[in-house]
C-alpha positions in Angstrom: -41.8 -65.9 33.6 -39.8 -64.3 36.4 -41.9 -62.6 38.9 -40.7 -58.9 39.5 -40.7 -57.6 43.0 -43.3 -55.0 44.0 -40.4 -52.5 44.8 -39.1 -52.8 41.3 -42.6 -52.3 39.7 -43.3 -49.2 41.7 -39.9 -47.8 40.7 -40.5 -48.5 36.9 -44.0 -46.7 37.1 -42.5 -43.7 38.8 -39.9 -43.4 36.1 -42.6 -43.6 33.4 -44.6 -40.8 35.1 -41.5 -38.6 35.5 -40.8 -39.1 31.7 -44.4 -38.3 30.8 -44.4 -35.3 33.0 -41.0 -34.0 31.3 -42.5 -34.7 27.8 -45.6 -32.5 28.8 -43.5 -29.8 30.1 -41.3 -29.7 26.9 -44.5 -29.6 24.8 -45.9 -26.7 27.0 -42.6 -24.7 26.5 -42.6 -25.3 22.9 -46.1 -23.9 22.5 -45.4 -20.9 24.6 -42.4 -20.1 22.5 -44.3 -20.4 19.3 -47.1 -18.1 20.5 -45.3 -15.7 22.9 -41.7 -15.8 21.9 -40.5 -16.2 25.4 -36.8 -16.5 24.3 -37.1 -13.2 22.5 -38.5 -11.4 25.5 -36.0 -13.0 27.8 -33.2 -11.7 25.2 -34.9 -8.4 25.2 -34.5 -8.4 29.1 -30.9 -9.2 29.1 -30.3 -6.5 26.5 -31.8 -3.9 28.7 -29.8 -5.1 31.6 -26.5 -5.1 29.6 -27.6 -1.5 28.3 -27.6 -0.1 31.8 -24.2 -1.7 32.3 -22.7 -0.4 29.1 -24.0 3.1 29.7 -21.3 3.5 32.4 -18.5 1.5 30.4 -15.6 3.1 28.7 -14.7 1.6 25.3 -11.2 0.3 24.4 -9.9 2.9 21.9 -7.1 3.0 19.5 -3.4 2.5 20.5 -0.9 4.8 18.8 2.9 5.0 18.8 4.5 8.3 19.8 4.2 9.4 16.1 0.3 8.7 16.3 0.6 5.7 14.1 -2.0 2.9 14.7 -0.8 -0.1 16.7 -4.2 -1.5 17.8 -7.6 -0.5 16.5 -11.1 -2.0 17.2 -13.1 -2.9 14.0 -16.5 -4.1 13.6 -17.0 -7.9 12.7 -20.3 -8.4 10.8 -22.1 -11.7 10.1 -25.4 -12.3 8.1 -28.1 -14.8 9.2 -31.6 -15.5 8.0 -34.7 -16.3 10.0 -36.6 -18.6 7.8 -39.9 -17.9 9.1 -39.7 -14.1 8.4 -38.9 -14.3 4.7 -41.4 -13.9 1.9 -39.5 -15.8 -0.8 -36.8 -18.3 -0.3 -35.8 -18.1 -3.9 -35.4 -14.3 -3.9 -33.7 -14.2 -0.6 -31.2 -16.9 -1.8 -30.5 -15.2 -5.2 -30.0 -11.6 -3.7 -27.7 -12.8 -0.8 -25.7 -15.0 -3.2 -25.1 -12.2 -5.6 -23.7 -9.8 -2.8 -21.8 -12.5 -0.9 -20.2 -14.4 -3.9 -21.8 -17.7 -2.6 -23.6 -20.6 -4.2 -27.2 -19.6 -4.5 -28.6 -23.1 -5.2 -26.8 -24.4 -2.0 -28.1 -21.6 0.0 -31.7 -22.1 -1.4 -31.5 -25.8 -0.3 -30.4 -24.8 3.2 -33.1 -22.4 3.5 -35.7 -25.1 2.5 -34.3 -27.5 4.9 -36.7 -26.3 7.7 -34.1 -24.6 9.9 -35.4 -21.6 11.8 -32.1 -19.8 11.6 -29.4 -20.1 9.1 -26.0 -18.5 9.5 -24.9 -17.4 5.9 -21.6 -15.5 6.2 -19.3 -13.9 8.6 -16.6 -11.3 8.5 -18.4 -9.4 5.7 -17.0 -6.2 4.2 -18.5 -2.8 4.8 -19.6 -2.6 1.0 -21.6 -6.0 1.4 -23.1 -4.8 4.8 -24.4 -1.6 3.0 -25.8 -3.6 0.2 -27.6 -6.0 2.2 -29.0 -3.1 4.3 -30.2 -1.5 1.0 -32.1 -4.7 0.0 -34.3 -4.3 3.2 -35.6 -8.0 2.6 -37.6 -9.5 5.6 -35.9 -12.1 7.6 -32.3 -11.0 6.8 -30.4 -9.9 9.9 -26.9 -8.6 10.6 -24.9 -9.6 13.8 -22.2 -7.2 14.9 -19.5 -7.4 17.4 -16.1 -5.6 18.0 -12.8 -7.2 17.0 -9.4 -6.1 18.2 -7.0 -5.8 15.2 -3.2 -5.1 15.0 -2.3 -3.6 11.7 1.4 -4.3 12.1 1.1 -8.0 13.0 4.2 -9.3 14.9 5.8 -5.9 15.4 6.0 -4.9 19.1 3.6 -7.9 20.0 5.3 -8.6 23.3 4.8 -5.0 24.4 1.4 -4.5 23.0 -0.1 -7.7 24.0 -3.6 -9.1 22.9 -7.2 -9.1 23.6 -9.8 -11.8 24.1 -13.5 -11.4 24.5 -12.9 -7.7 25.2 -10.3 -8.4 28.0 -6.7 -7.7 27.9 -4.7 -10.7 28.7 -1.0 -9.3 28.2 1.2 -6.4 27.5 -0.5 -2.9 27.3 -3.7 -4.3 26.7 -3.8 -5.8 30.1 -2.8 -2.4 31.6 -5.6 -0.8 29.5 -8.2 -2.6 31.5 -6.8 -1.1 34.8 -6.5 2.2 33.2 -10.1 2.5 32.1 -11.2 1.4 35.5 -9.0 4.1 37.0 -10.3 6.8 34.4 -14.1 5.8 35.3 -13.3 6.4 39.1 -11.8 9.6 38.4 -15.1 10.5 36.3 -17.4 9.6 39.1 -15.2 11.5 41.7 -14.8 14.6 39.6 -18.4 14.5 38.2 -16.9 15.1 34.8 -18.2 13.2 31.7 -15.8 11.4 29.6 -16.3 10.4 26.1 -16.7 6.6 25.5 -13.4 6.2 23.7 -10.2 6.6 25.4 -7.2 6.3 23.0 -3.7 5.6 24.3 -0.4 7.2 23.0 2.6 5.0 23.6 6.4 5.9 23.8 7.2 3.3 21.0 8.5 4.5 17.7 7.1 2.2 14.9 10.2 3.1 12.7 12.8 2.2 15.4 10.7 -0.9 16.3 10.9 -2.1 12.7 14.7 -1.7 13.0 14.8 -3.9 16.1 12.4 -6.2 14.6 15.0 -6.8 11.6 17.9 -6.9 14.0 16.6 -9.8 16.1 15.3 -11.5 12.9 18.9 -11.3 11.4 20.5 -12.7 14.4 18.0 -15.2 14.9 17.7 -16.5 11.4 21.4 -16.4 10.4 23.1 -17.6 13.7 20.6 -20.4 14.6 19.7 -19.0 18.0 17.0 -20.4 20.1 15.8 -16.8 21.2 16.8 -13.2 20.8 15.3 -10.1 22.2 16.4 -6.4 21.9 15.1 -3.5 23.9 15.8 0.3 23.7 15.0 2.8 26.5 15.7 6.5 26.7 18.0 7.3 29.6 16.8 10.0 32.1 13.1 9.5 31.2 12.6 5.7 31.4 10.5 5.9 28.2 10.6 2.5 26.3 11.4 3.4 22.5 11.1 -0.1 21.2 11.3 -3.9 21.9 11.5 -6.9 19.6 11.7 -10.8 20.4 12.7 -13.6 17.9 10.7 -15.9 17.3 7.7 -13.6 17.6 3.9 -14.0 17.5 1.0 -12.3 15.7 -1.5 -11.1 18.3 -4.3 -11.2 15.6 -4.0 -15.1 15.9 -2.4 -15.5 19.3 -4.2 -18.9 20.0 -2.1 -20.5 17.3 1.1 -20.1 19.4 2.5 -21.8 22.5 2.9 -20.2 25.6 6.7 -20.5 25.2 6.4 -18.3 22.0 4.3 -15.7 23.6 6.2 -15.3 27.1 8.6 -12.2 27.2 12.2 -13.2 28.0 13.0 -9.8 29.1 11.1 -10.6 32.4 12.6 -14.0 32.9 15.7 -14.1 35.1 19.2 -14.7 33.5 22.5 -15.4 34.8 24.9 -12.5 34.4 28.3 -13.1 32.5 31.5 -12.1 34.7 32.0 -8.8 32.7 28.5 -7.5 33.6 28.8 -8.5 37.2 32.4 -7.0 37.4 31.1 -3.6 36.3 28.5 -3.7 39.0 31.0 -4.6 41.7 33.5 -1.9 40.7 30.5 0.6 40.4 29.6 -0.2 44.0 33.2 0.4 45.1 33.2 3.9 43.4 29.8 4.8 44.9 31.1 3.7 48.4 34.2 5.9 47.9 31.9 9.0 47.2 29.9 8.2 50.2 32.8 8.2 52.5 34.4 11.2 50.9 37.7 9.4 50.4 40.2 10.1 47.9 40.3 8.1 44.6 41.9 4.8 44.8 42.8 2.3 41.9 39.9 0.1 41.3 39.8 -3.4 43.1 42.5 -2.1 45.5 40.0 -1.2 48.2 39.6 -4.1 50.8 36.8 -6.5 49.9 35.2 -6.7 53.3 34.6 -3.0 53.3 33.0 -3.1 49.9 30.2 -5.8 50.6 27.9 -3.3 52.2 28.2 -0.9 49.1 27.5 -3.8 46.7 24.3 -4.8 48.7 23.1 -1.1 48.8 23.9 -0.6 45.0 21.9 -3.8 44.2 19.0 -2.6 46.3 19.1 1.1 45.0 19.0 -0.2 41.4 16.1 -2.6 42.1 18.0 -5.4 40.5 16.7 -8.0 42.9 13.2 -6.9 42.4 10.6 -8.3 39.9 10.4 -5.7 37.2 7.0 -3.9 37.3 6.0 -2.2 34.2 2.8 -1.1 32.3 3.6 -3.4 29.5 4.0 -6.7 31.4 1.3 -8.4 33.4 2.3 -11.4 35.2 5.2 -13.8 35.3 4.5 -16.4 32.5 5.6 -20.0 32.3 7.2 -21.7 29.3 5.5 -25.0 30.3 8.7 -26.5 31.6 9.4 -26.9 35.3 13.0 -26.0 36.0 14.3 -27.8 38.9 18.0 -26.6 38.9 19.9 -24.3 36.7 23.5 -23.3 37.2 26.6 -21.8 35.5 29.4 -24.1 34.3 32.9 -23.4 35.3 34.1 -21.3 38.2 35.4 -17.6 37.9 38.7 -16.6 39.4 37.1 -13.2 40.3 35.5 -12.5 43.7 32.1 -10.8 43.2 31.2 -10.5 46.9 27.5 -10.0 47.4 26.7 -9.1 43.7 23.9 -11.7 42.9 24.3 -14.1 39.9 21.0 -13.2 38.1 18.4 -10.7 37.5 15.9 -10.0 34.7 17.2 -8.3 31.4 14.7 -5.4 31.8 16.0 -4.8 35.3 19.5 -4.8 34.1 18.9 -2.6 31.2 17.1 0.0 33.5 19.8 -0.4 36.2 22.7 0.1 33.9 20.8 3.2 32.5 20.7 4.6 35.8 24.4 4.1 36.7 25.5 5.7 33.4 23.1 8.5 32.9 21.3 9.2 36.3 17.8 8.6 37.6 14.5 8.7 35.9 11.2 9.9 37.5 9.6 6.5 36.4 10.6 2.9 35.9 10.7 1.8 32.2 7.4 2.5 31.0 5.5 2.6 27.4 2.1 4.2 28.1 2.7 7.9 27.7 -0.6 9.6 27.8 -4.5 9.3 27.3 -5.7 10.9 24.0 -9.5 11.8 24.2 -10.3 12.4 20.5 -13.8 13.7 20.9 -12.9 16.4 23.6 -9.3 17.0 22.5 -8.2 16.4 25.9 -4.7 14.9 26.6 -3.9 13.3 30.0 -0.2 12.6 30.7 0.2 9.4 32.8 3.0 10.7 35.0 2.4 9.7 38.5 -0.7 7.6 37.6 1.1 4.3 38.0 1.7 2.6 41.5 5.2 1.7 40.6 7.9 3.9 42.0 10.7 5.3 39.9 14.4 5.3 40.7 14.3 8.9 41.8 13.0 7.8 45.3 15.6 4.9 45.7 18.8 6.0 44.1 20.5 8.9 46.2 23.2 9.8 43.8 24.0 11.8 40.6 25.9 9.8 37.9 29.6 9.7 38.9 32.0 10.5 36.0 34.2 7.8 37.3 31.5 5.2 36.5 31.3 6.5 33.0 34.9 6.1 32.6 35.0 2.6 34.1 32.3 1.6 31.6 34.5 3.0 28.6 37.5 1.2 29.7 35.5 -2.1 29.8 33.5 -1.4 26.6 34.7 -1.7 22.8 33.7 0.4 19.8 33.1 -0.6 16.3 32.8 1.9 13.4 30.1 4.1 15.1 30.4 6.3 18.2 28.4 3.5 20.2 30.0 1.6 22.9 29.5 -2.2 23.4 29.7 -4.3 26.6 29.4 -7.9 25.6 30.0 -11.3 27.3 28.3 -14.7 27.7 27.8 -17.4 30.2 27.4 -21.3 29.8 24.7 -22.8 31.6 23.3 -26.3 32.5 19.7 -27.0 33.1 17.8 -29.8 34.6 14.3 -30.0 33.7 11.4 -32.2 34.9 11.2 -35.3 32.8 14.1 -34.3 30.6 17.7 -34.9 30.2 20.3 -32.4 31.2 20.6 -29.5 28.8 23.1 -26.8 27.9 22.5 -23.2 27.2 24.7 -20.1 26.3 23.3 -16.8 27.4 24.8 -13.8 25.6 24.3 -10.2 26.8 25.2 -7.2 24.7 24.6 -3.6 26.3 25.0 -0.7 23.9 25.0 3.1 24.4 23.6 5.1 21.6 24.2 8.9 21.5 20.9 10.6 20.6 19.8 14.3 21.1 19.7 15.3 24.9 19.0 11.8 26.3 21.4 8.9 25.5 19.7 5.7 24.4 20.5 2.2 25.9 20.0 -0.9 24.1 20.3 -4.5 25.5 20.4 -7.6 23.5 19.8 -10.9 24.9 20.6 -14.0 22.8 20.1 -17.7 23.8 22.1 -20.4 21.8 22.8 -24.0 21.9 26.5 -24.5 22.7 27.0 -26.7 19.8 26.3 -23.8 17.3 28.4 -21.2 19.2 32.0 -22.2 17.7 30.6 -22.9 14.2 28.9 -19.5 14.1 32.1 -17.8 15.3 33.8 -18.8 12.1 30.8 -18.4 9.8 28.9 -15.4 10.9 29.6 -11.9 11.8 29.9 -10.8 15.6 26.5 -9.4 17.0 28.3 -6.1 17.7 28.8 -5.8 13.9 25.2 -6.3 13.2 24.0 -3.9 15.8 26.5 -1.3 14.7 24.9 -1.1 11.2 21.5 -0.1 12.8 22.5 2.4 15.7 23.1 5.4 13.6 19.6 5.1 11.9 18.0 4.7 15.4 20.0 7.8 16.7 18.6 9.9 13.7 15.0 8.7 14.0 15.1 9.6 17.7 16.2 13.1 17.0 13.9 13.5 14.3 11.0 12.3 16.4 11.7 14.9 19.1 11.4 17.7 16.5 8.2 16.9 15.1 6.2 15.6 18.1 4.2 18.8 18.4 2.8 18.9 14.8 1.6 15.3 14.5 -2.1 14.4 13.8 -3.5 11.2 14.8 -3.5 8.5 11.7 -7.1 8.0 10.4 -8.4 4.5 10.1 -9.7 3.5 6.7 -13.5 2.7 6.7 -14.2 -1.1 6.7 -15.1 -4.1 8.6 -12.9 -6.7 10.1 -12.4 -9.4 7.5 -9.5 -11.5 8.9 -7.1 -10.2 6.4 -3.4 -9.3 6.7 -2.5 -5.7 7.3 -1.5 -5.1 3.7 -4.9 -6.1 2.5 -7.0 -4.4 5.2 -4.9 -1.2 5.1 -4.0 0.8 2.1 -1.2 3.2 1.5 -1.9 6.8 1.0 -2.7 7.7 -2.5 -4.5 4.4 -3.6 -8.0 4.3 -4.7 -10.5 1.8 -3.4 -14.2 1.2 -3.7 -14.3 0.9 0.1 -13.3 4.5 0.7 -16.4 6.7 1.1 -16.1 10.2 0.2 -17.7 13.3 1.9 -21.4 12.8 1.7 -23.7 15.4 0.0 -26.7 13.7 1.5 -27.5 12.3 4.9 -26.4 8.6 4.8 -28.4 5.8 6.6 -26.6 5.4 10.0 -29.1 3.1 11.8 -27.5 -0.1 13.1 -24.0 1.3 12.6 -21.5 1.9 15.6 -20.9 5.5 16.6 -17.2 5.3 15.5 -18.3 4.1 11.9 -21.1 6.6 11.8 -18.8 9.6 12.5 -16.4 8.4 9.8 -19.2 8.4 7.3 -20.1 12.0 8.2 -16.5 13.1 8.4 -15.9 16.3 6.4 -19.6 17.3 6.3 -20.5 20.9 7.4 -22.8 19.9 10.1 -23.2 20.1 13.8 -23.5 16.5 15.4 -25.1 15.9 18.9 -25.0 12.5 20.4 -27.5 11.0 22.9 -26.8 7.5 24.8 -24.3 4.9 24.3 -24.0 1.8 21.9 -25.2 1.5 18.3 -27.2 4.2 16.3 -30.9 3.4 16.5 -32.3 6.8 15.3 -31.0 9.7 13.4 -32.2 13.1 12.4 -32.4 14.4 9.6 -33.5 11.0 7.8 -31.5 9.3 5.1 -31.4 11.1 1.9 -31.8 14.7 3.3 -29.3 17.2 1.5 -26.6 18.5 4.0 -26.2 22.1 4.3 -23.8 24.3 6.3 -24.4 24.4 10.3 -27.3 21.9 9.9 -27.9 20.1 13.2 -27.7 16.2 13.2 -28.8 14.2 16.0 -27.7 10.6 16.6 -29.5 8.4 19.4 -27.7 5.4 20.5 -28.8 2.2 22.3 -26.8 -0.8 23.4 -27.9 -4.1 21.8 -27.6 -7.7 22.7 -24.2 -9.0 23.0 -23.7 -12.2 20.9 -20.4 -13.6 19.9 -20.1 -14.6 16.5 -17.3 -17.1 17.1 -19.6 -18.8 19.7 -22.4 -19.2 17.0 -22.3 -22.2 14.6 -22.1 -21.4 10.9 -24.7 -23.0 8.7 -26.7 -24.4 11.8 -29.7 -23.3 13.7 -32.2 -24.4 16.2 -35.1 -26.4 14.8 
């Protein structure tokens, strides 16, 4: 037998003592948990701390388009779990839940008899199922609730609206929403004026025009084999963004399924400008320089080139074409995942463009062209128009609330008629009264770890007559050069495809301006989030459904529901409602079943509850 050293023996003994001590400690904590429920007490303390924090928080409300149609809503997501030690009868519990949730009762019974302490039975249950389970009032059955952001229109305007994860806006308007709520909270504290928990947003987007743009980029993308296509429309003179679509798009309800390249907004990625677009900027600079010097009109391009360089640089700075576009619907510059080392245009132009730069972002180009043709706007392109406080009826216009300056402070001129005539001479017309400026540029790109690639960027700028303010549309298309010649012979020109849409856009724009003052917010159907498509979750007016709850004749049971859902259940009742606290309803007066009479007082007491994420809890598993 090999003799061990004294040092090694002492080390082994120490390890055994440590393991023995840790085992005793585990047994001690297990016994404490069984007798004193320490984890429950700790959870209660955590809940109380979160309650104090939530009392000062503002909820993320509904986002509407300018006609008050819903673009983003917050719904309840409800899951069912069972604490096996609290139930009286496993057989009765399994049978009752199986009949309501339409699951295998024998399988559920076996899971409950397996010795688990807590079993997650189902998630994303309907409101009808939730109410039936509450009516059972069986011991051991619990409901876990959390809020889920839902976008009823799917991919429509996804790059503008953005998306939310764990209650935090990650892109688009949802990202700006977090900053806006914080600003409103600070204003509340300074003014010592209470705000309701929910602050809804009204955007400048018109959902009907948005759908036209979605159809436009889809038609171009699917029929002409393009890599990407995007179309945005702004209202000249105001800076309001009426709509914006991109192909291929993404569904913000399931944004994790998409790559970053699919989610990025190409309107904020710099593109090389075709010669026609640079030429219009150069000649516009000449005209503005002539206006500054009060000289007589000269034929375009006859002014000495050296004298126009300063004018070109000033125009570029005035229009902010060299700056990163800052808006309320774009958070930060995103990456497609490819590191572009070098990108350049192929072929040299015979035209001298002086100091007119080669590239800018499509959003900056759209805004700059709109300023040249129609004059300045008070704000840079924006999409969030106002805050709508449903409970108090207060409306807060967001003019001046953003830190971004508009062109009014930087562009010193009124629109020159000569610039409009210049544009009309360079543009073409189709069957409608719109004007089209179209050109393309061939690029070569060297990417890290990849072979040299070729790309064609096509830009089409369109003027659309509409009411008092002209609409301006910019279409950006990216193609493989191999498909360009083939598509020119097979497919229609993009100007023809756009021309079929512009008259409809013009009509909708004029209709919207006449009915804006008589619109009412669209009411959300009562229901829980169930991971369904918009068509399954939101029904068309006139349809009947078992989930629609009529005006109650007696006080419903509201305990455990969110305030929003509770108010919807009471909608239309002839009662006076008072609310105390924040969070979920924990007490109500009068009690359930009380007949509701005119002017009866109803009091709802709210408290915040423990914040658990259903997605982070394992289905069908529990701690033993």
